[in-house]
VMD Tcl script that draws the C-alpha trace (Angstrom):
set ca {
  {-39.12 146.10 166.38}
  {-39.16 143.68 169.37}
  {-40.20 140.00 168.66}
  {-43.54 139.33 170.09}
  {-43.55 137.15 173.29}
  {-45.51 133.91 172.97}
  {-48.53 133.30 175.02}
  {-47.00 130.17 176.47}
  {-43.99 131.99 177.65}
  {-45.85 134.72 179.17}
  {-48.36 132.27 180.88}
  {-45.29 130.27 182.32}
  {-43.56 133.55 183.34}
  {-46.71 134.56 185.21}
  {-47.15 131.25 186.81}
  {-43.46 131.13 188.02}
  {-43.95 134.54 189.47}
  {-47.02 133.42 191.38}
  {-45.32 130.43 192.72}
  {-42.33 132.52 193.73}
  {-44.64 135.00 195.54}
  {-46.52 132.10 197.22}
  {-43.16 130.59 198.36}
  {-42.05 133.99 199.46}
  {-38.72 133.75 197.70}
  {-36.76 136.36 196.07}
  {-35.40 135.89 192.54}
  {-32.03 135.13 193.93}
  {-33.35 132.49 196.33}
  {-35.27 130.90 193.58}
  {-32.13 130.82 191.43}
  {-30.28 129.25 194.09}
  {-32.76 126.70 195.14}
  {-33.67 125.68 191.56}
  {-30.22 125.83 190.12}
  {-31.36 128.11 187.24}
  {-28.75 130.82 186.43}
  {-30.06 134.02 187.91}
  {-29.64 135.96 184.61}
  {-31.70 133.34 182.82}
  {-34.28 133.38 185.52}
  {-34.78 137.04 185.09}
  {-35.47 136.46 181.39}
  {-37.88 133.55 181.92}
  {-39.69 135.66 184.56}
  {-40.22 138.38 181.87}
  {-41.44 135.71 179.36}
  {-38.68 136.79 176.88}
  {-36.82 133.48 176.86}
  {-38.36 130.05 176.04}
  {-38.21 127.73 178.93}
  {-36.63 124.12 178.73}
  {-38.11 121.04 180.25}
  {-35.06 120.85 182.55}
  {-35.69 124.39 183.86}
  {-39.53 123.43 184.48}
  {-38.48 120.51 186.48}
  {-35.98 122.36 188.46}
  {-38.23 125.26 189.19}
  {-41.20 122.94 190.18}
  {-38.73 121.07 192.52}
  {-37.94 124.50 194.07}
  {-41.47 125.15 194.56}
  {-42.17 121.60 196.03}
  {-44.66 120.67 193.18}
  {-44.76 118.38 190.28}
  {-43.60 119.75 186.93}
  {-47.01 118.70 185.42}
  {-48.66 120.95 188.01}
  {-46.43 123.98 187.13}
  {-47.31 123.44 183.37}
  {-50.96 122.95 183.95}
  {-51.32 126.02 185.94}
  {-49.42 128.05 183.28}
  {-51.85 126.48 180.59}
  {-54.78 127.47 182.62}
  {-53.62 131.12 182.55}
  {-53.29 131.20 178.77}
  {-55.97 132.72 176.64}
  {-58.35 129.86 175.28}
  {-57.47 130.67 171.75}
  {-53.62 130.24 172.56}
  {-54.06 127.11 174.60}
  {-56.42 125.50 172.24}
  {-54.30 125.69 169.14}
  {-51.92 122.74 168.28}
  {-49.31 122.78 165.51}
  {-50.31 120.81 162.36}
  {-48.05 119.66 159.63}
  {-48.42 122.97 157.92}
  {-46.79 124.79 161.11}
  {-43.91 122.45 161.06}
  {-43.44 123.09 157.15}
  {-43.49 126.68 157.82}
  {-40.90 126.42 160.47}
  {-38.79 124.25 158.16}
  {-38.98 126.77 155.48}
  {-37.80 129.45 157.94}
  {-34.94 127.21 158.65}
  {-36.07 126.67 162.26}
  {-36.75 122.82 162.00}
  {-35.07 119.87 160.66}
  {-37.81 117.57 159.37}
  {-35.47 115.01 158.39}
  {-34.24 114.70 161.94}
  {-37.67 114.77 163.31}
  {-38.51 111.94 160.95}
  {-35.35 109.94 161.95}
  {-36.23 110.32 165.58}
  {-39.77 109.13 164.96}
  {-38.65 106.23 163.18}
  {-36.09 105.18 165.81}
  {-38.89 105.23 168.38}
  {-40.83 102.84 166.38}
  {-37.92 100.39 166.26}
  {-37.42 100.07 169.92}
  {-38.58 97.10 171.76}
  {-39.69 97.55 175.17}
  {-39.84 94.62 177.75}
}
mol new
graphics top color blue
foreach p $ca { graphics top sphere $p radius 0.5 }
foreach p [lrange $ca 0 end-1] q [lrange $ca 1 end] { graphics top cylinder $p $q radius 0.2 }
display resetview
């Protein structure tokens, strides 16, 4: 049975397709202009692949918009129930139990951020 696609991936895919259409670009042109691999782009456009922050930045640049605008437009497409949910500690613990998250690494990252001094 195929894995269910996340509402966030589907919304981002729909928004990228909308931006692509508005810019009158083919998938090949978008891949070339953004630097996102063509095969990866095809999977992103289907919503079957998670998108990275780097890919959001690259695609937004290809469309001539800020990454935050691309993300906000995608969020606006999401069903309210999906957009309104935020992970809580239980979600992280569930992911850890499945082997998808290293809580110790997350903890170390958080602690190292606190130790940094910004001038």
